[in-house]
N, C-alpha and C positions, 0 to 999 in steps of 0.2 A: 822884714816881715815879722809880725808878732808871733810869739811861740804858742804852740798848741799843747794841750795836756797829753796828746798822743804823739808828740814828737819823740823820736828815738834818741836816747842819750848817746852821744858819740857819733851820731849820724853825720856824714860828710867826710869820714875817713876814707882813704883810698883803698877800701876793702869792701867787697860786696858780701853781706851776710845773707845767705839763702838757706839757712838751717833753722828756721823758726819752729819747726815741728819738734826739734830737740829741746831748745831753750830760746824763748823770744827775748830780745834785748829789752832793757828797762826803758820805759817811757817817762816823760816829764812828770806826769801825774803821780806816779809811784815815788819818784825821787823827791819831789817837792813835799809829798805827805810825810815821808820819812825825815827829811831835813827839818820840817816844821816841828816834829815831835822830839827830835834828838835832844834839844836843850832842856826838856822838862819831863822826860819819860822816867818811870819808876816801876815798881812791882804792881802787877794787876791783881785786883781782889785781895790785896794783902796789906793794906795800910790806910791810915786816916790823913796822912799828909797830902799837900797839894800835888806832889808828883804822882803818888799812888792814885789819888782820886782822878786826876787828869787822865792817867793811863787807863784806868778802869773804864772811864767814860768813853775814851777813844776806842778801846777794844770792843766794847759792847755796841757802840755805834757802827763799827766795822761789821759786826755780826748782822746787824739790821740791814746794812747796805747789801751784803752778800745774799742775805735771805731774799731780798726783793729782786736782785739780779737773777736768782735761780728759780723764782716763782714759788718760794716756800709757802706752804699752806698752814692754816691753823692746826696745831698739833704736830707740826714738823720740828725737828731739831736741827740746828746748824752747828756743826762741830769743826773747829779748826784743827788741821793736821799738818804734817810736813809736806805732803804732796798727794797725788792721786793714789800712788801705791800704798801709802800709809793709810789713806782713807778707806780703801777697799780691804786692806788687811784688818782694819778695825771692825768693819762691818762683817767680815767673814768670821771673826771671833765672836760676834754678837748674835749670830744665827742660832735659832733653837736647835737643841740636839736632834740629830737625825735628819736635818735638812738636806735635801738633794739640790745641787746646783747644776742647772742646765746652761750650757755655753757652746758657742761655735769655736772651732779651732783657729779662726782668723783674728783672735784677740791679741792685744799687747800682753806681755807676760804679767803686767800688773793686774790684769783682769782675767788671766788664765790660771795662775798658780796658787793664789791664796785660798781657794774655796774648798770646803769639805765636801766629801761625797760627790765629786764632779761627774757629770754625764756630758762628755765632750762630743759634739757633733761635727763631722767634717763639713766644711763649706762646700756646697755643690760645685761641680766642675765649672770653671769659667768658660764663657760668660754665663753667669747664672742670673736669675731674676728675683725680685723680692718675693714673688709667688713661690719660687723654689724653697726659699728660706722658711716661709710660712708653713709649707707642707712638711718640711723636715722638723720644725718645732712642734707642730701638732702631733706628729708621729711619736716624737720623744716624750711629750707630756702625757699622752694617752696611757692611762693605767698606772701612773705614778701615784703613790700614796704618801701621806705625811706632809710636812712643810716642804715647799718647793720654791726656789727662786730661779729666775732667768736673768742672766747678766750679759750685757751687750754693749759694744762700743757705739758711740754716736757718729763718729767719723773715723775711718781707719787711719792709723798712723803710717801705714805703708803706701797705700794707693790714694789716700785722701777721700775715698768715696764715702758718701753719706749712707749710712745703713737705714733700712726701713723700720726705724725704732717703733713708731706708733703702731704700725700694722702688727709687728711682732709682740708688742706690749698688749694689744687687745686680745691676741690669741692666748698669751700667758695668763692674763687676768680671767679669761673665760674658763680656764682650768684651775683657778684659785691660786695661781703662783704670783709671787711678788716680782717686781721688775727693777733691776739695777742698771743704771746707765753710766758708763765711763765716758765723761764728756771732756776729757783732757784735750782732745783735738777738735772738738766741736765748739766749745765755749769761746775760743779766741776768734772764731770766724762768723758765727751766727748766734742770734739770741737762743738761750736755753730756758726752758720752763717745764717744771715737773709735770704739770697737767697736760700741756701740749704734747709732751713726749710720751705721756702715759706711764711715767716712772714713779716708783715708790721711793727710790733713792737715786741721788745724783752725786757724782764726785768729779772734781777737777783740780788743777794745779795752778798756783800763782806763776811759776816760772815758765809756763806755756802761755800765760796771759799777761806778759809784759810787766810782771811784778816779781823779779828774781830775788826774793828774800826768804825762800824756804818755807812757804806756807801753801797749804792746800785746804780743801774743804769737803766735808761730807754733809749732805742735806737730805733729810728724809724722815720717814715715820718714826715716832719716838718710842713705840711700845716695846719693840725688841731691844732697842738700845738701852732703855731704862731697866729692862729685865736682865741684861747681861752683866757679867762681872766687868769691872772697869778695865779699859784697855791698858792703862798705866796706873798701877796702884801707888798712891802717894798723896802728898799734899794737894789740896784742891779737889781731888776725887773723893776724899773722905769727909763726911759730915761730922762724925763723932767717933773717937777712938778710945776704947776702955783700957783697963789695966792688964787684961789678959789677951793673948793671941786669939784672934777671931771675934773679939768683943768690939764690934765696930758697926757703923752705919755709913753706907756709901751715899754720896750725893746723887741727885737725879738731874735730868736735863743734860746740857752740854758739859757741865763741870765734871760729871761722872767719868767722862772719857778724855778730859784735858788735864790729867795729872801733871804736877810740876808747874814751874813758871812758864806761862804761855809765850809764844812768839808774837809779841805785840807789834813790832815793826813789820813783820811779815803780814799780819792780819790787816794792818792799816794800809800797807802798800797794795794788797790785793783788793781791798774795798775801794781805794782811790781809783784803780784802773776800771773796776766794775762800773763805778759812777761815770768815769770819763767816756767809756765805751757807750754807755746808755745815752749820755748827753750828746755824743757826736752823731748819733743816727746810725744804727747798725745797717739799715738798708743801703745807704750810700757807701759805707765802707765795704759791704759785701759786693756791690756792683763794681766798685773799683778793683777789688781783688779778682773778681771773675774776668774782668777785661785783661788784667795781667796774666791770669792763668791761661786764657785763650791764646794770648800772644806767646806765652812760654811753650805751650803744647804745639802750637803751629810751628814755632822755630825748631823745636826738638824733632818734629816729624821729618825735617829736612836734613838731620844729622845722620850720616851713614854709620851704622853700627850701634845706634841707640834705639831701643825698643821699649815703649811705654807699657807697663804692666797694669792689669785691671782685673777685678773680680766680676764686675757687672757690665762691662762693655764701655766703649768710648763715650757714649752719650749720657751716661748715668751722672746725676749731680755729685759734685765733689767740692771740697774746700781746696785751699791753695797748696796742694801737695802733689808732686809727680815723682814716681819712682821708675827707674829705667833698668832693664836688663842690658848688659853690654857683652854680647857673645864674643868670646875670644879675648876679652880684656879683663883685667883684675880691677873691680870697682874701687878697691881700697887704694891702689896705685893711681888710678885716674883722679880720685878725690884729692890725694896728696899733691898731685901736679897742678890741679886746678887752684889749690890754695897757694902753693909755693911759687908757681910761675905766672899765675894770672890774677891772684888776689880775689878769688871767688871761693867762699866757704860753703861747702855742701856736706852731706853725710853719706858714707858708704857702710854697708854691712847688712845686718839682719834686723836691726831696729827693735830689738827685744820682742820680736814676733817670729821666732824661728820656724814653727810649723807652717805658717802662712808663706814665708819667703821660700821655703823648700817647695811648697805647692806652686808658687808663681814662677819659680825658676826651673821647675820640672826635674828636680833632683831629690834623692833621698839621702844625700851626703850630709853629715854633720860636721861641726867644726867652725872655726871663725872665718869670716870673709878675709881673703888675703892669705889664708893658711890652708887652702884646699877646700874650704867650705863654701856654700853658696853665698851670694851677696847681690845687692842692688845698689844703685846710685840714686839718692833722693835729693830733690830740690824742693824747698818749701818757702812760701811767701808769708808776708805779714804786713802790718800797717806802715812799716818803713820802706817797703819794697817799691821800686819804680820801674818804668819801662826800660830805662837805661840799664838797670841791674839785670833785667831779664835778657836783654840783647847781649850784654857782656857775657853772661853765663853761657848762652847758646853758642856764641862765637868761640869762647874758650874751650867748651867741650868739643866742638868740631875740630879745633886745632889739636887738642890732646889726643883724641881718638885717631886723628890722621897721622900721628907720629909714634903712637904706642905700638910696639911690636906684638904681634899675636903669636 
């Protein structure tokens, strides 16, 4: 069978990887793009030789591809970063002084911790509805003065549930707030578009998107980014440097926040996957994943001692992520046994979303999973997942839970 750009590198090993939400494996498109550039890559924006010119062209073409993938508009900037966390920290540093950041406490730490002047809202008690979130956001925004941003996940990394981003964005915009979307878990599963989401800014990671070479991206309105101090002061970010400290002119556009030699291979790998996903037909990929998700959830429903957790209820749209409470069992030990005894790789813990996991597990304890703290077991799917993988995971979990002492 001919290879596909979305074939997973290393697929076929006697090990089932169901931890896509942490890091998705590399696909052929990313590996081929990097392999093709390795014999001739050089410094980006820093030379007149063939290697430098080739690399500069490849880097800027990658930016164009990612811009199209994210639905970038005229006047938007596309900045390459290390990952989503880096992108959101960059944007947090670029906010105007005195900006209030409104957020729900169901966010991944990358979208919970970097923001100045945070106004953190509790997620309404589960099961909640999109309407509950809208009411909570309206109440929070009413009466706020000065610059305001609202930042929200596109799809939760714990439950996989898709958040009502557009409805929330419309509310935020009606109060004059800008909207930031953490699309780290959304972009690998469904198309993302700034206008469709109602977003002013969008961030996502290469390593969640089958391009594990340390690249991420921030896409969005350029005015605040061009007015802010560079994220990294140094070469590339500086347009002109005088003889005295402070006598300098910073670059504008993406270069202002891409100081130092950029990660060319990461950018090229990320762009290659964006192109491959678009060309493969996102609707068909999504339908396949949803069939696997239904099969997984149906199988897990029959495993005694495994309870699926949810914010919005069992029928709410979600991407290929399921998290389970395991009453009486240590999720960390269950995950270790799944890997060691059954060759099934999953994730246990709090998934860098500690407040949400405490909410979902009904505890106020802190500390690490496996060390007295709360925890869940997460199973996540991607383009390399199969029905056989799902069945093997369900069977293995049933076996482990049937032999773990409570």
